[in-house]
ZAGU-896187 format. One record per residue (C-alpha): residue in one letter; x, y, z. Coordinates in steps of 0.001 Angstrom, whole numbers, padded with zeros to 6 digits, always signed. Layout:
aXYZ;...
//
This chain:
x-017207+047630-033919;x-018516+044184-033030;x-021823+042791-034224;x-024346+041482-031656;x-023411+037865-032253;x-019697+038516-031855;x-017551+038964-028810;x-013941+039866-028128;x-011775+037072-026754;x-008693+038058-024747;x-005336+037269-026254;x-003442+034359-024836;x-000341+036538-024657;x-001906+038495-021790;x-000694+035651-019586;x+002912+036284-018650;x+005463+033648-019595;x+006151+033026-015903;x+002497+032362-015158;x+002107+030123-018174;x+005070+028063-017010;x+003706+027943-013488;x+000367+026671-014803;x+002090+024196-017136;x+000262+026003-019942;x+001358+025282-023491;x-000072+027039-026536;x+000475+026703-030229;x+003411+028799-031385;x+001382+029859-034408;x-000439+032513-032362;x+001222+035850-033235;x+002948+037523-030300;x+001571+040902-031371;x-002017+039717-031465;x-003966+041277-028583;x-007436+039888-029260;x-009305+037539-031546;x-012775+038270-032895;x-014924+035152-033273;x-018542+034185-033442;x-020332+032761-030413;x-020406+028983-030000;x-017189+028349-031867;x-015208+027170-028825;x-015216+023523-027773;x-014183+022032-024415;x-013042+018391-024403;x-013418+016555-021071;x-013581+013000-019742;x-015489+011408-016873;x-013430+010542-013830;x-010674+013046-014690;x-010176+015345-011657;x-008553+018063-013814;x-011817+018470-015720;x-013626+019614-012551;x-011993+023032-012808;x-012915+023739-016405;x-016496+022477-016127;x-017168+024418-012915;x-015796+027650-014388;x-017691+027139-017636;x-020943+026660-015697;x-020207+029620-013421;x-019289+032117-016164;x-021987+031066-018603;x-019595+031350-021549;x-021021+029810-024701;x-018966+026716-025413;x-019685+023231-026720;x-018650+020385-024393;x-017545+017064-025860;x-017049+013967-023731;x-014096+011808-024798;x-012125+008899-023331;x-008995+009349-021209;x-006860+008009-024071;x-008216+010425-026700;x-005437+012531-028268;x-007246+015826-028787;x-004111+017932-029288;x-002472+016650-032495;x+001053+017898-031778;x+001313+016226-028338;x+002636+012684-028071;x+000410+011856-025109;x-003285+012375-024354;x-004129+015327-022118;x-007470+016682-020859;x-009231+019048-020473;x-008538+020828-023758;x-010125+024059-024926;x-010240+024358-028726;x-010233+028053-029597;x-012054+029586-032586;x-008770+029969-034493;x-008148+026192-034174;x-005483+026648-031499;x-005485+024531-028313;x-005270+025499-024678;x-004640+022512-022445;x-003635+023714-019006;x-006691+023504-016697;x-005689+026720-014902;x-005107+028589-018151;x-008493+027406-019465;x-010212+028645-016300;x-008507+032032-016348;x-009246+032414-020058;x-012959+031639-019589;x-013210+034146-016741;x-011671+036847-018918;x-014009+035946-021795;x-016872+036617-019360;x-015359+040003-018511;x-013998+038954-015105;x-010297+039625-015291;x-008301+038040-012473;x-006952+040344-009775;x-003295+040273-008794;x-004194+038351-005655;x-006127+035766-007633;x-003260+035382-010118;x-000801+034857-007267;x-003042+032156-005804;x-003226+030426-009187;x+000556+030405-009318;x+000692+029049-005757;x-001781+026293-006687;x+000353+025258-009653;x+003802+025441-008019;x+003081+024567-004387;x-000109+022502-004311;x-000187+020664-007644;x+003581+020535-008147;x+005855+021195-005210;x+009012+022857-006555;x+012094+022859-004343;x+014510+025714-004848;x+017924+026766-003604;x+019742+030014-004210;x+019692+033758-003663;x+017325+036576-004491;x+018545+036905-008064;x+016405+034730-010327;x+019495+033619-012224;x+020990+032246-009006;x+017974+030112-008101;x+018403+026369-008663;x+015351+024088-008868;x+016357+021050-006806;x+013312+018854-007379;x+009694+018792-008551;x+007088+016743-006698;x+003509+016170-007958;x+002182+016523-004412;x-001570+016619-005026;x-001560+013822-007597;x+000592+011705-005295;x-001829+012282-002423;x-004737+011352-004678;x-002970+008139-005731;x-002478+007212-002059;x-006050+007996-001098;x-007916+006520-004077;x-005746+003560-005078;x-003957+002588-001867;x-006357+003720+000864;x-003540+005523+002698;x-005445+008514+004058;x-002909+009378+006770;x-000024+009468+004270;x-002109+011538+001854;x-002872+013952+004670;x+000821+014218+005527;x+001665+015135+001927;x-000872+017973+001917;x-000289+019191+005451;x+002154+021898+004375;x+000052+023425+001557;x-003153+023199+003594;x-001384+024803+006543;x-000331+027713+004354;x-003857+028089+002972;x-005309+027953+006501;x-002999+030754+007592;x-003909+032796+004513;x-007670+032368+005012;x-007549+033049+008757;x-006287+036572+008009;x-009030+037332+005460;x-012306+039087+006247;x-013975+038159+002947;x-015936+034906+002518;x-013828+033931-000481;x-010121+033938-001243;x-009719+037451-002598;x-013068+039238-002490;x-016737+039093-001541;x-017648+037081-004621;x-016182+033965-006186;x-013059+034508-008269;x-011201+032174-010608;x-008770+031248-007810;x-011646+030016-005628;x-012911+027595-008262;x-009445+026385-009273;x-008313+025676-005698;x-011672+024180-004705;x-011643+021811-007706;x-008022+020828-007067;x-008782+019933-003452;x-012261+018458-003942;x-011320+014786-004512;x-009286+014700-001289;x-011127+017069+001069;x-014531+015602+000182;x-013453+012064+001072;x-014714+010975+004516;x-011398+009322+005427;x-009460+012552+004884;x-009119+014511+008112;x-009137+018319+007765;x-010215+019170+011295;x-007051+021144+012020;x-007842+023491+009104;x-011240+025015+010026;x-010867+028070+007789;x-010020+025861+004807;x-012983+023624+005559;x-015391+026565+005820;x-014210+028162+002567;x-014231+024773+000815;x-017860+024140+001794;x-018970+027641+000718;x-017514+027216-002764;x-018790+023651-003043;x-022375+024787-002430;x-022366+026820-005644;x-024682+025191-008234;x-021893+025379-010820;x-019557+023341-008611;x-022249+020810-007733;x-023041+020344-011428;x-019354+019849-012292;x-018959+017223-009571;x-021966+015303-010831;x-020737+015451-014409;x-017209+014232-013626;x-017745+011848-010695;x-021292+010613-011397;x-021997+010256-007673;x-019260+007625-007244;x-016779+009715-005240;x-013142+008609-005448;x-014140+005351-007125;x-014894+007348-010260;x-011250+008472-010438;x-009646+005037-010190;x-009746+004248-013895;x-008120+007589-014742;x-005477+007353-012012;x-004502+003798-012902;x-003709+004951-016428;x-001391+007715-015212;x+002338+007236-014577;x+003094+006725-010888;x+003805+010198-009417;x+007382+010692-008310;x+009902+013312-007350;x+011957+014606-010238;x+015272+016204-009443;x+016859+018687-011732;x+020222+016954-011782;x+019009+013371-012125;x+016463+011280-014016;x+013047+010687-012429;x+013315+008625-009272;x+011026+005843-008110;x+007780+006775-006441;x+008199+007487-002744;x+005636+008396-000134;x+007229+011452+001360;x+005810+013897+003807;x+005626+017626+003338;x+008635+018289+005543;x+010854+015930+003528;x+012593+018626+001518;x+016145+018930+002785;x+018085+022081+002122;x+021548+021044+003232;x+024423+023236+004267;x+027930+022662+002970;x+028888+021394+006437;x+026133+018760+006353;x+027141+017663+002870;x+030786+017388+003867;x+029905+015463+007047;x+027876+012937+005056;x+030759+012485+002603;x+033224+011926+005447;x+030923+009346+007049;x+030675+007521+003727;x+034444+007571+003206;x+035167+006013+006599;x+033722+002726+005398;x+031727+000231+007441;x+032304+000397+011190;x+033330-002701+013082;x+030255-004695+013981;x+030790-007510+016430;x+027086-008276+016943;x+026169-011653+015540;x+023257-011701+013126;x+022340-015209+014332;x+019440-015332+016785;x+020128-017084+020074;x+017104-018761+021607;x+015376-018287+023890;x+015243-014541+023352;x+014627-012835+026687;x+014458-009176+027755;x+017842-007605+028515;x+018824-004662+030671;x+019869-001629+028675;x+018326-002879+025414;x+015117-001942+023656;x+012966-005012+024328;x+010173-005353+021782;x+007482-008042+021837;x+005604-008426+018528;x+002414-010414+018031;x+000143-010845+015038;x-003477-011860+015465;x-003771-015629+015808;x-005286-016958+012557;x-008200-019383+012794;x-006800-022838+012118;x-009787-024013+010081;x-009318-021371+007360;x-006719-021265+004625;x-005465-017665+004788;x-006011-015502+001709;x-003933-012503+000676;x-005971-010144+002863;x-005390-012318+005939;x-001664-012428+005201;x-001129-008678+004817;x-003549-007908+007661;x-001417-009451+010369;x+001530-011802+009798;x+003259-010025+006885;x+002909-006547+008360;x+004310-007792+011657;x+007105-009649+009873;x+008346-006495+008128;x+008414-004638+011424;x+010146-007536+013194;x+012828-007843+010514;x+013410-004103+010647;x+013669-004174+014433;x+016305-006907+014326;x+018335-004888+011803;x+018133-001985+014252;x+019596-004297+016901;x+016480-004282+019047;x+016046-007232+021344;x+012886-008453+019635;x+010641-011500+019954;x+007956-012236+017338;x+005375-014863+018305;x+002190-016100+016675;x+000265-019339+016255;x-002981-020897+015142;x-006140-020337+017171;x-007581-023860+017353;x-010477-023871+019824;x-014106-022961+019235;x-017175-023884+017239;x-015563-023066+013908;x-013165-025954+014433;x-015930-028280+015590;x-017992-027521+012521;x-015056-027939+010135;x-014319-031304+011699;x-017908-032378+011186;x-017783-031257+007530;x-014646-033280+006828;x-015470-036305+008982;x-012481-035761+011303;x-012049-035065+014977;x-011388-031454+016018;x-007793-032357+016899;x-007250-033961+013506;x-008585-030813+011818;x-006209-028714+013893;x-003229-030922+013017;x-004113-030799+009314;x-004619-027063+008980;x-001840-026005+011323;x+000538-027692+008870;x-001154-025791+005996;x-000681-022474+007791;x+002946-023245+008648;x+003763-024134+005043;x+002117-020984+003693;x+003892-018659+006107;x+007214-020355+005490;x+006830-019815+001740;x+005980-016150+002315;x+009173-015954+004428;x+007387-014933+007631;x+010231-015087+010125;x+008505-015949+013404;x+010715-016566+016385;x+008050-019051+017400;x+004872-020137+015606;x+002814-022199+018019;x-000709-023459+018472;x-003236-023720+021244;x-004048-027464+021302;x-000850-029480+021702;x-000658-031305+025031;x+002082-029100+026402;x+000479-026007+024930;x-002895-026938+026430;x-001317-027280+029835;x+000047-023743+029633;x-003172-022440+028081;x-005308-024007+030797;x-003064-022896+033645;x-002710-019293+032426;x-006368-018887+031376;x-007679-020388+034567;x-005283-018314+036662;x-006546-015113+035049;x-010119-016375+035469;x-009729-016999+039227;x-008002-013662+039810;x-010896-011897+038067;x-013385-013944+040084;x-011664-013208+043393;x-011624-009469+042692;x-015295-009283+041834;x-014952-008680+038093;x-017129-011622+037005;x-020927-011674+036917;x-023356-014581+036658;x-026490-014348+034567;x-028969-016466+032676;x-028992-015550+029040;x-031050-016376+026046;x-029197-018143+023264;x-030032-019339+019821;x-030266-023072+019464;x-030658-024976+016208;x-033047-027830+016813;x-032111-029341+013462;x-028400-029524+014412;x-029217-030226+018074;x-026762-027632+019407;x-026452-024111+020699;x-025153-021895+017918;x-021885-020116+018482;x-021907-016466+017492;x-020146-016998+014191;x-022544-019743+013159;x-025594-017593+013072;x-026240-014825+010566;x-028974-012282+010241;x-029848-008643+009775;x-027898-006204+011970;x-030279-004472+014412;x-028226-001256+014174;x-027433-000711+010476;x-029608-003370+008778;x-026609-005082+007161;x-028048-008438+005980;x-024993-010622+006734;x-024163-009660+010318;x-022673-012401+012504;x-023932-013352+015917;x-021158-011467+017708;x-020363-008482+015506;x-021463-006621+012397;x-018661-006290+009860;x-020258-003198+008341;x-020885-000919+011321;x-018464-002660+013733;x-020998-002838+016579;x-020995-005842+018896;x-024188-007878+018846;x-025811-010517+020987;x-026985-013259+018652;x-030583-013057+019874;x-030699-009408+018776;x-030286-010371+015110;x-033264-009926+012853;x-034202-012924+010696;x-031461-015205+012138;x-030337-018351+010310;x-028127-021273+011272;x-025125-021089+008932;x-024812-024879+008908;x-028299-025896+007811;x-029966-022504+007086;x-032851-023310+009466;x-034281-020665+011771;x-032968-021222+015331;x-035054-020903+018488;x-034281-019033+021704;x-033296-021079+024783;x-031971-020058+028219;x-028540-020950+029649;x-026516-019764+032655;x-023193-018035+031876;x-020398-015938+033342;x-019681-012369+032242;x-016662-010081+032474;x-017872-006906+034212;x-016516-004396+031683;x-018460-001418+033169;x-016683-001960+036487;x-013294-001814+034706;x-014193+001052+032382;x-012554+003828+034418;x-009263+001973+034771;x-009373+001037+031087;x-009857+004681+030037;x-006875+005818+032116;x-004684+003172+030533;x-005964+003943+027028;x-005250+007667+027401;x-001661+006844+028290;x-001142+004115+025698;x-002694+005913+022724;x-000857+009159+023467;x+002584+007638+024050;x+002378+004664+021689;x+001766+004200+017980;x-001910+003356+017432;x-003338+003533+013933;x-006205+005948+013392;x-008766+003194+012827;x-007689+001423+016036;x-008236+004617+018025;x-011569+005308+016333;x-012967+001802+016875;x-011870+001779+020517;x-013315+005202+021258;x-016627+004266+019629;x-016916+001380+022070;x-016278+003629+025039;x-018592+006314+023706;x-021473+003843+023605;x-020664+002642+027125;x-019233-000781+027940;x-021527-003668+028782;x-020805-006971+030552;x-019297-009463+028094;x-020025-013187+028230;x-016848-015293+028611;x-018330-018827+028579;x-019906-020998+025911;x-021883-024230+025684;x-019238-026168+023761;x-016903-029100+024248;x-013902-028039+022151;x-012162-025379+024213;x-010413-024536+027474;x-012612-025827+030308;x-014021-023370+032839;x-012605-024393+036279;x-015659-023254+038284;x-017663-026312+039499;x-020986-024722+038498;x-019767-024417+034902;x-017841-027633+034404;x-019807-028420+031218;x-018766-025159+029575;x-015597-023752+027983;x-014189-020256+027740;x-015490-018081+024940;x-012854-017810+022232;x-012437-014046+022597;x-011671-014374+026289;x-009397-017329+025726;x-007757-016677+022336;x-005698-013574+023263;x-004372-015487+026255;x-002922-017742+023565;x-000196-015112+023074;x+000943-015795+026615;x+000631-019582+026431;x+002424-019746+023060;x+005258-017696+024547;x+005248-020041+027547;x+005591-022960+025160;x+008601-021169+023630;x+010294-020439+026962;x+009531-021291+030569;x+010595-017723+031390;x+007616-016282+029536;x+006736-013958+032416;x+009862-011901+031651;x+007995-010791+028529;x+004377-010785+029689;x+004715-009537+033283;x+007312-006870+032643;x+005641-003641+031420;x+008559-001556+032682;x+011014-003133+030231;x+008893-004448+027357;x+007168-002641+024473;x+004265-004673+023064;x+003176-004328+019415;x-000066-005986+018216;x-000740-006351+014456;x-004224-007229+013186;x-007112-006402+010859;x-009683-003896+012052;x-012293-006483+013061;x-009988-007716+015825;x-009395-004283+017379;x-012099-004259+020118;x-010912-007538+021581;x-007302-006337+021746;x-008013-002785+022888;x-010937-003368+025284;x-011782-006979+026198;x-008282-008445+026599;x-006801-005390+028371;x-009759-005431+030798;x-009056-009095+031560;x-005409-008315+032327;x-006154-005105+034225;x-008728-006907+036344;x-006315-009765+037084;x-003982-007221+038742;x-000831-009254+038103;x+001505-006697+036447;x+000769-007899+032932;x+002368-006251+029886;x-000354-004387+027991;x-000240-003286+024381;x+001716-000085+023729;x+001264+000015+019968;x-001801-001334+018161;x-001453-001494+014369;x-004639-002341+012455;x-005359-002520+008731;x-008566-002169+006789;x-009657-004990+004440;x-007980-006108+001233;x-010481-007194-001421;x-009903-009148-004619;x-010492-007254-007884;x-013313-005222-006238;x-015048-008295-004798;x-014550-010509-001738;x-012245-013500-001461;x-014227-016747-001504;x-012640-020179-001269;x-015929-021916-002041;x-016523-019854-005198;x-012904-020044-006300;x-012526-016263-006157;x-009175-014836-005127;x-005684-016042-004350;x-005289-018000-001134;x-001986-018661+000544;x-001655-022239-000669;x-002160-021104-004277;x+000346-018244-004502;x+003300-020591-004892;x+001681-022287-007902;x+001544-019011-009852;x+005304-019132-010425;x+005648-015580-009071;x+008389-015390-006384;x+007316-014795-002803;x+009320-011549-002647;x+007201-010112-005464;x+004045-011114-003585;x+005431-009500-000421;x+006303-006311-002290;x+002899-005936-003920;x+000884-006793-000803;x+002888-004262+001200;x+002446-001714-001568;x-001329-002269-001369;x-001456-002470+002424;x-004916-001052+003304;x-003972+001428+006002;x-006637+004133+005686;x-009429+002397+003814;x-010138-000881+002054;x-007982-001570-000995;x-008188-004163-003763;x-005742-006623-005274;x-005457-006241-009049;x-003579-008563-011411;x-003014-005780-013941;x-001640-003460-011296;x+000584-006200-009888;x+002107-006766-013331;x+002574-003023-013775;x+004312-002613-010425;x+006537-005650-010991;x+007567-004574-014481;x+008080-000889-013675;x+009072-000547-010022;x+010988-003808-009585;x+012264-004831-013008;x+012840-001469-014692;x+013773+000699-011715;x+015251-001341-008882;x+016478-004328-010882;x+018046-002322-013687;x+019858+000048-011332;x+021437-002711-009274;x+022166-004873-012295;x+023836-002083-014223;x+025903-000888-011271;x+027275-004389-010777;x+027786-005018-014489;x+029767-001781-014891;x+032178-002986-012231;x+032555-006318-013984;x+032805-004945-017513;x+035023-001893-017054;x+036925-002448-013806;x+037870-006135-013868;x+035222-007071-011333;x+036596-004856-008549;x+035144-001653-007133;x+037156+001223-008621;x+038810+004034-006694;x+036248+006564-005478;x+037297+010215-005711;x+034325+012276-004612;x+033462+015454-006513;x+031015+018048-005190;x+028037+016502-006970;x+028960+013061-005580;x+029003+014511-002079;x+025605+016107-002608;x+024237+012775-003775;x+025690+010977-000743;x+024230+013622+001570;x+020835+013218-000101;x+020986+009427+000203;x+022010+009752+003859;x+019046+012013+004492;x+016670+009611+002735;x+018070+006785+004881;x+017275+008740+008030;x+013745+009331+006739;x+013409+005597+006108;x+014530+004889+009668;x+012295+007626+011048;x+009233+006397+009185;x+009666+002764+010156;x+010895+003645+013594;x+008815+006757+013800;x+036954+010553-017901;x+037445+006815-016440;x+038380+008027-012945;x+035178+010005-012996;x+033310+006965-014359;x+034928+004907-011628;x+033581+007191-008904;x+030069+007107-010314;x+030230+003320-010537;x+031724+002969-007061;x+029069+005149-005476;x+026365+003293-007421;x+027312-000160-006136;x+027435+001250-002613;x+023942+002691-003076;x+022911-000783-004270;x+024372-002225-001082;x+022384+000251+001011;x+019230-000609-000935;x+019750-004271-000053;x+019703-003323+003623;x+016578-001189+003302;x+014795-003893+001312;x+015544-006663+003787;x+012367-006281+005905;x+010213-006260+002778;x+011907-008606+000292;x+014422-010736+002210;x+015403-013035-000650;x+016030-010176-003090;x+017949-008355-000377;x+020252-011336+000212;x+020667-011917-003537;x+021908-008340-003997;x+024478-008766-001224;x+025554-012133-002624;x+026087-010654-006080;x+028029-007732-004631;x+029858-010038-002185;x+029004-007450+000459;x+030096-007844+004110;x+027597-009877+006125;x+027095-007127+008695;x+026572-004230+006258;x+022777-004115+006787;x+022899-003906+010564;x+025827-001474+010397;x+023994+000998+008142;x+020636+000700+009920;x+021939+000448+013476;x+022043+003299+015990;x+021060+006496+014112;x+021774+004943+010734;x+024461+005969+008265;x+025404+005606+004615;x+028854+004054+004734;x+031120+002951+001929;x+030540-000797+002311;x+032406-001728-000876;x+035745+000054-000925;x+038171+000321-003843;x+039416-003092-004906;x+036459-004992-003466;x+035646-007912-005807;x+032131-008113-007238;x+030530-011497-007846;x+028475-012592-010826;x+025696-010091-011480;x+022392-011338-012896;x+018855-009926-013196;x+016823-009827-009986;x+013342-009887-011515;x+011474-011306-014471;x+008807-009559-016458;x+005216-010612-015883;x+003759-010987-019362;x+000186-009974-020129;x-000688-013526-021229;x+000456-014900-017901;x-001533-012295-015970;x-004666-012907-018049;x-004418-016642-017320;x-003985-016018-013593;x-006891-013594-013497;x-009129-016186-015120;x-007862-018945-012872;x-008586-017071-009645;x-011721-015272-010790;x-014182-018028-009976;x-013458-020410-012871;x-010501-022251-011446;x-008939-025260-013081;x-007303-028082-011121;x-003912-026966-009848;x-002085-029945-011378;x-003127-028804-014857;x-002324-025136-014404;x+001402-024758-014201;x+001676-021040-014774;x+005273-020573-013791;x+006028-019695-017397;x+003691-018060-019939;x+002368-020493-022528;x+002536-019842-026296;x-000667-018975-028151;x-003072-021893-028464;x-003200-021552-032213;x+000481-022467-032478;x-000013-025892-030895;x-001317-027773-033957;x+001523-026426-036067;x+004009-027544-033460;x+002626-031060-033435;x+002626-031262-037203;x+006184-030035-037454;x+007514-032756-035223;x+007382-035175-038167;x+007619-032799-041127;x+010952-030976-041363;x+011616-028718-044368;x+015378-028251-044917;x+015003-025693-047721;x+012654-023527-045711;x+014884-023960-042656;x+017907-022588-044561;x+015936-019531-045692;x+014636-018876-042207;x+018095-019269-040632;x+019347-016429-042848;x+016285-014337-041959;x+016864-014950-038237;x+020508-013869-038545;x+019542-010709-040458;x+016800-009815-037973;x+019150-010448-035046;x+021657-007992-036522;x+018871-005460-036901;x+017830-005798-033237;x+021428-005473-032020;x+021939-002356-034163;x+018793-000748-032748;x+019907-001463-029196;x+023360-000033-029794;x+021751+003099-031248;x+019504+003337-028161;x+016397+003401-030309;x+012957+003909-028773;x+011840+001001-026613;x+008634+000345-028575;x+010634+000154-031829;x+013055-002375-030324;x+010187-004392-028836;x+008456-004643-032206;x+011617-005924-033908;x+012329-008381-031079;x+008805-009768-031533;x+009517-010314-035226;x+012764-012078-034325;x+011007-014425-031911;x+008368-015294-034514;x+011087-016064-037071;x+012803-018328-034552;x+009550-020217-033980;x+009114-020689-037731;x+012719-021885-037964;x+012097-024453-035233;x+009062-025742-037080;x+010981-025953-040361;x+013712-027941-038597;x+011144-030389-037235;x+011531-029189-033654;x+008909-028265-031096;x+008805-024455-030857;x+007683-024571-027184;x+010003-022186-025301;x+012195-023698-022659;x+012003-022191-019181;x+013521-018733-019351;x+016175-017585-016973;x+015197-013973-017418;x+016343-011323-019764;x+019054-008866-018995;x+017906-005313-019112;
//
């Protein structure tokens, strides 16, 4: 008989072993198996949680809903609450008998049962589904007998989606990962007649699934429109006061931003296969779970064994590149960068680098591809920059075009032609093409004349171009809207509509003056534009933001757009009534694509007046979308001259710098001309920028995250695999690829790699003998990796092939046609000298770079950060030692160095824990520094060549 202040707690052993495993529940073995219940006094349980931890949502919501008496203690993410675990884990429920429960699902089910609400069979099945299909996607093969089932891989699907959404801004990829589980849940809910998952009232499964999905489904960038039943159920559960309170307690009103600190401290989610160690993180979609037949496995093995096919196609480009019959002809452009700005990392990933990866990939696929770009050099921005620097506009253009060219060359942007809009020959083409389009529009009645009010700065004695006036947006009240567009709401603006306008040059308030201008009659072209857009967006590859921005323009109704400006630096308007004006940059600049191509080849019309044969890809940041999807297409449609219009419009969101904006004037952020001075190779910059690429929402560059990704993904994973595969050949097989005799598990691996290769193509396109086989397959996988890396990290890719002495055509052979994993390095193939591909980025180096680019920059000639510097405190000792050697001390230290070196080598041979080895290596390095001082030498480290891993 229980007293009033006592209650019966259900035994943990009521949970079946299967369900505990499914929920990743672990409990202290000290709990007796025979124990059915525990009698405790109220208030003796304690729940440990942390802010920003999505797993804590479940426990807090259930605790609030059930009303169970339990103390709640807020701790940090790193707090080790469970003493027998070697890693921190939360939430944790401390039971009255001092035992710990630390599976969120188990905690929730336990609390419900404490409150007398035992889970139904249906609810328990849903909890198991949440753990094994939503949280962790488990792939299985085998028959009906449980002993015959083989777990092929485990994928942390929900955590991976959350990483993509919160840290990388990749909402579409996150949606793809969850499409399968959400589809199943939609089907389940659509067949139910109850408002909740299993009954008329909320059950434990409702709260657990709602909390698991809340961080993703509540985010505005996450589309769940195709799952109406899921959305309705999700909103019903979310309206419960208990759920609202849990959200406020964990997220503090910050949404996904509140989770970033927690997620950044977690290991990168990856797929773990049962027969192999954890693989590198890969963004895979829900359908990427191959269950292969024996025939498919055997076919992949046979393809591999055939070796590389003959490949007569030359990898050398032959200029000029022109469209060819029977080939896939692809024209790639990236938004023309303003010449007067030094591009920062966001500019680089937003257009030229993204386009470069696609162009490199297309060439490997043997597409007939032309990639053109150039600097946009006309307009008021150039005039103003020239005035600031005391140069002519042409001199400014010459100066900064060279800066842009140097930056893009260092980043290995492989343009087929990088032009400009102001050279004499270029200007001739620009003028002829622009004026031809102008006259064709004029003749067909697509131009209007009107007198408009403009802002004029009396202090500067000039009309203000749109981008040289700022004020408050009349639509959303954003205080820094430009005179042509608001960066916050994306709406186009006429400068005179701005509230509280200011001249950006002198900060004086401009006055309104009248001037006669020409307008492109967009309303007259709206019907034709909509027909073309319906076709292009449905058949081509347009990013979601590009479609959304374009449709918002059409939804609001198009208005006539001014195409002339009161300037001197620009393409002159040929109409005699407007001889003192030039074309507005956003009418003229996109025509630069055509004129730059014309400067590359006199047969430019084969690309730009050939929509039947040519596919056009435009790459840009989101602020450029309206001009490429509405204004420029209307100009070409109205000209009625069979112009090639964009088929695929690829737009990114913005990349910020450490959660703030890049600012050259304030010294905040890394700009293109500074990246080289950091000593970090361009391939590492390319890799990290592409990893961060802001596809679904804005993302932020982080020095700490860059170091983490370099040291884990590149150095530890990619670099170590390739290095070890090559070194095994050199060390055990006399530098030649050994004979490859495929066993069943080798064939399965080859089939899996072949399938992954096809996914790669689809996503970018839309015993010693036994040891010998493993090694032989490994170096061939390394060769394939070099091909797949080529669009992203061209130097690393070539270095891998050089070290393996791989055939020159192996990349195009494996990626060509439908793609195939071939044995590129057959038995007897000689391997070259293998050396590490990457160097570790040390924390000291990253801290120095963060300080340098965080607004307190030092002159570049005094900040050579190619190698990390020793601690400042060591400098005086080094100087003193240069003239004060100590032979006795040196002899003692030499013996200590030798002894410590033996200790480190012994630990490595015993494969001791990495942190133990690291600690002893640190001691060894300190002893070596002391030895150098005792010998009268400078202990400054010489430039390192990298450390073999």
